[in-house]
C-alpha positions in Angstrom: 52.7 108.7 -11.0 54.4 105.9 -9.0 52.8 104.8 -5.7 54.8 105.7 -2.6 55.7 103.0 -0.1 52.8 103.6 2.2 50.2 103.5 -0.6 51.9 100.3 -2.0 51.8 98.4 1.3 48.2 99.5 1.9 47.2 98.5 -1.6 48.7 95.0 -1.3 46.1 94.3 1.4 43.1 96.0 -0.3 43.5 96.0 -4.1 43.1 92.2 -4.5 40.6 91.5 -1.7 37.9 90.1 -4.1 40.3 88.0 -6.0 41.9 86.6 -2.9 38.4 85.6 -1.6 37.8 83.7 -4.8 41.3 82.1 -4.5 40.6 81.0 -1.0 37.4 79.2 -2.1 39.3 77.6 -5.0 42.2 76.5 -2.7 39.7 74.9 -0.4 38.2 73.0 -3.3 41.6 72.1 -4.6 42.5 70.2 -1.4 46.1 68.9 -1.7 46.6 70.0 -5.3 48.7 73.0 -4.2 51.9 71.3 -3.3 54.8 72.7 -5.5 57.4 75.0 -3.9 58.7 77.6 -6.4 62.2 78.7 -5.3 62.6 81.2 -8.2 59.8 83.8 -8.2 60.2 87.5 -8.3 58.5 90.6 -6.9 59.1 94.3 -6.9 57.9 97.6 -5.4 57.1 100.7 -7.4 60.3 102.5 -6.6 62.4 99.5 -7.5 60.5 99.0 -10.8 60.9 102.6 -11.8 64.6 102.7 -11.0 65.3 99.5 -12.9 63.3 100.8 -15.9 65.2 104.1 -15.8 68.5 102.2 -15.9 67.4 100.3 -19.1 66.1 97.0 -17.6 62.8 96.3 -19.2 60.7 94.0 -17.1 57.1 94.9 -18.0 55.7 91.8 -16.5 56.8 92.9 -13.1 54.9 96.2 -13.3 52.0 96.5 -10.8 53.1 93.3 -9.1 50.8 92.2 -6.3 50.3 89.2 -4.0 46.8 88.7 -5.5 48.2 88.3 -9.1 50.9 86.0 -7.8 48.5 83.8 -5.9 46.3 83.5 -9.0 49.2 82.2 -11.0 50.2 79.9 -8.2 46.7 78.5 -8.1 46.8 77.6 -11.8 50.2 75.9 -11.4 49.5 74.0 -8.2 52.1 76.0 -6.3 51.7 76.1 -2.5 54.6 78.4 -1.7 56.7 80.9 -3.8 60.0 82.2 -2.5 60.2 85.8 -3.6 63.3 87.6 -4.6 64.4 90.9 -6.3 65.7 90.3 -9.8 68.5 92.1 -11.7 69.7 94.9 -11.7 69.6 94.8 -7.9 69.2 97.8 -5.7 72.5 99.6 -5.9 72.7 102.2 -8.7 75.9 103.9 -7.4 74.7 105.5 -4.2 75.4 103.2 -1.3 73.1 105.1 1.1 70.2 105.1 -1.3 70.9 101.4 -2.0 70.7 100.6 1.7 67.4 102.4 2.0 66.0 100.7 -1.1 67.1 97.2 0.1 65.4 97.8 3.4 62.2 99.0 1.7 62.1 95.9 -0.6 62.8 93.5 2.3 60.2 95.1 4.5 57.7 94.8 1.7 58.6 91.2 1.0 58.5 90.3 4.6 55.0 91.8 4.9 53.8 89.6 2.1 55.2 86.6 3.9 53.4 87.6 7.1 50.1 88.5 5.4 49.8 85.1 3.6 51.2 82.5 6.0 52.6 79.5 4.2 52.2 80.9 0.8 55.4 82.9 0.4 59.0 83.0 1.5 61.7 85.6 1.0 65.3 85.7 -0.2 66.4 89.1 1.0 68.1 91.6 -1.3 71.4 93.2 -0.2 72.8 96.6 -1.3 75.9 95.0 -2.8 78.6 95.8 -3.7 78.4 97.9 -0.5 79.8 95.3 1.9 79.3 97.2 5.1 75.7 98.0 4.3 75.1 94.4 3.1 76.4 92.9 6.4 74.0 95.1 8.3 71.1 94.3 6.0 71.9 90.6 6.2 71.6 90.6 9.9 68.4 92.6 9.9 66.8 90.5 7.2 67.7 87.1 8.7 67.3 87.9 12.4 64.4 90.4 12.4 62.5 89.8 9.2 63.2 86.0 9.4 64.0 85.8 5.7 64.7 82.3 4.3 68.1 83.3 2.9 69.7 86.1 0.9 69.4 86.7 -2.9 72.5 88.0 -4.7 73.4 88.7 -8.3 76.1 86.8 -10.1 78.3 89.9 -10.3 78.6 93.5 -9.2 80.7 96.0 -11.0 82.5 93.2 -12.8 83.4 91.3 -9.6 82.2 87.7 -9.3 81.3 86.0 -6.0 84.7 84.4 -5.5 86.3 87.8 -5.3 87.9 88.6 -1.9 85.5 91.6 -1.7 82.7 89.2 -0.7 84.7 87.2 1.8 83.0 88.8 4.9 79.6 88.0 3.5 80.5 84.4 2.7 82.1 84.0 6.2 78.9 85.1 7.9 76.6 83.0 5.7 78.9 80.0 6.4 78.7 80.7 10.1 74.9 80.8 9.9 74.7 77.7 7.6 72.6 79.9 5.4 71.1 79.8 1.9 72.4 82.0 -0.9 70.2 82.2 -3.9 72.0 83.6 -7.0 70.3 85.3 -9.9 72.3 86.2 -13.0 73.3 89.8 -13.9 74.4 90.7 -17.4 77.8 92.2 -16.6 78.6 92.6 -20.3 75.4 94.6 -20.9 76.9 97.8 -19.5 80.3 97.3 -21.0 79.8 96.6 -24.7 77.7 98.7 -27.0 78.1 96.2 -29.8 76.0 93.4 -28.3 72.3 93.2 -29.2 69.6 92.9 -26.6 69.2 89.2 -27.6 72.9 88.6 -27.0 72.8 90.4 -23.7 69.7 88.8 -22.2 69.8 85.6 -24.1 73.4 84.7 -23.9 75.6 86.8 -21.7 72.9 86.7 -19.0 73.3 82.9 -18.4 77.0 83.0 -19.0 77.3 85.2 -15.9 76.0 82.4 -13.7 78.7 80.2 -15.1 81.4 82.8 -14.5 80.5 83.3 -10.9 80.4 79.5 -10.2 83.8 79.3 -11.8 85.1 82.1 -9.6 84.0 80.2 -6.5 85.7 77.1 -7.7 89.0 78.8 -8.7 89.4 80.7 -5.5 88.5 77.6 -3.4 85.7 79.6 -1.7 83.2 76.7 -1.9 85.6 74.5 0.0 86.5 77.2 2.6 82.8 77.9 3.2 81.3 74.4 3.0 78.2 75.2 5.1 76.7 77.7 2.7 73.9 76.3 0.5 74.1 77.8 -2.9 71.1 77.8 -5.3 71.8 78.6 -8.9 69.2 80.0 -11.3 68.3 78.6 -14.7 69.9 75.2 -14.2 73.3 76.7 -13.4 73.7 78.7 -16.6 76.0 76.7 -18.9 77.7 74.7 -16.2 76.0 71.3 -16.8 77.1 71.4 -20.5 80.8 72.4 -20.1 81.8 70.4 -17.1 84.9 68.9 -18.9 86.2 72.5 -19.3 85.8 73.1 -15.5 88.0 70.1 -14.6 91.0 71.3 -12.7 89.5 74.6 -11.6 90.7 75.4 -8.1 93.4 72.7 -8.1 94.5 71.8 -4.6 92.1 74.4 -3.2 89.3 71.9 -3.9 90.5 68.7 -2.1 87.3 66.9 -2.9 87.4 67.9 -6.6 85.3 70.0 -8.9 82.5 67.5 -9.5 82.0 67.0 -5.7 81.5 70.8 -5.3 79.3 71.2 -8.4 77.0 68.3 -7.4 76.7 69.7 -3.9 75.0 72.9 -5.2 71.3 73.3 -5.8 70.0 74.3 -9.2 66.5 75.5 -10.1 64.5 74.4 -13.2 63.7 77.9 -14.6 64.4 77.8 -18.4 66.0 74.3 -17.9 63.0 72.1 -18.6 62.9 72.0 -22.4 63.7 68.7 -24.3 67.1 70.0 -25.4 68.4 71.3 -22.1 66.9 68.8 -19.7 68.8 65.6 -20.7 72.3 67.1 -19.9 71.0 68.9 -16.8 69.2 65.8 -15.5 72.3 63.6 -16.0 74.7 66.1 -14.4 72.6 67.2 -11.4 71.5 64.6 -8.8 67.7 64.6 -8.3 68.3 65.6 -4.6 69.8 68.9 -5.8 67.1 70.1 -8.3 64.6 72.6 -7.1 61.3 73.6 -8.8 61.7 77.2 -10.2 59.7 79.2 -12.7 61.2 82.8 -12.9 57.6 84.0 -12.8 56.5 86.7 -13.7 59.6 87.1 -15.9 60.9 84.9 -18.7 60.9 81.4 -17.2 57.3 80.5 -17.8 54.3 79.7 -15.6 54.4 76.9 -13.0 52.1 74.8 -15.2 54.4 75.1 -18.2 57.5 74.2 -16.1 55.7 71.3 -14.5 54.7 69.9 -17.9 58.3 70.3 -19.2 59.7 68.4 -16.2 57.2 65.6 -16.6 57.6 65.3 -20.4 61.4 65.8 -20.6 62.9 64.9 -17.3 62.5 61.1 -17.2 61.7 61.4 -13.5 59.9 58.7 -11.6 56.8 59.9 -9.6 58.9 59.9 -6.4 61.7 61.9 -8.1 59.3 64.4 -9.5 57.8 64.9 -6.1 61.2 65.5 -4.7 62.0 68.1 -7.4 58.7 69.9 -7.0 58.4 69.9 -3.2 60.5 67.6 -1.0 64.0 69.0 -1.9 62.8 72.5 -1.0 61.3 71.3 2.3 64.6 69.7 3.2 66.4 73.0 2.4 63.8 75.3 4.0 62.2 73.2 6.8 60.1 76.1 8.2 57.8 75.6 5.1 56.7 72.3 6.7 54.7 74.2 9.3 
């Protein structure tokens, strides 16, 4: 039987007490070794996990998520702070009122983790999109009351990508706030075609969706109209770094500074973009200042230690550049983490 919200929140503080005590001792011994900032890390709550599973999204490694388990992995990978977010399929399963309640429950749970472990966690708040009215209210609550570090959105909702006029009120408000929007892919094709295998859905269409939503922001000129939004794209920007020549001309005169200016203004995380085949193109396309350390833990991106090794072995970074990717770029983006 799934835990209810009260049991879950109580259990977060009690279940891992012994483990956390050992972690505290280890962290003290580690001194300055915990320095990385992971901008792509996931959490869940029992209700969210059960709903996602019921809708065909299998994420077994998120089951029984707890701060204690997360901190243990962070200790192994030298991670000082993980910015938590809800992954796909999001919180809206067709009932807007239920989605609003679930978004609030997830955000309250995430904010509690941030409060309970000062300096160790941050939060990109989930919104009940595509419900715009509910999302605007939750955005205000999450950023002003819960003090979330930004919002986390999916690449598409019901086939509509982020450049769609539906999202204009959201983009206007985040631009006014000079806020951070972290985007995680959603497999739009997964619910449309019954001819695609799971490997095609999760392995290919998943990352293509990030590319499609970036293109939609370029084509509509939204990135130029809302220049004060900071976008973070998961998994090295999907396929964007490898098809840039095909994006030339997107947006036309709606992008007065050009496509490459806008693409290189974005931030991109390193989850699944650190292997010896991907990294050379990613590294050449994205300025070091715009690369953020990200793992996708506990889902498919790999542990922090594995990502860190991949960056060191395949990135061609100097020590100063690697430090920027693993920590300093995130501190510039999220200055509250300095305290």
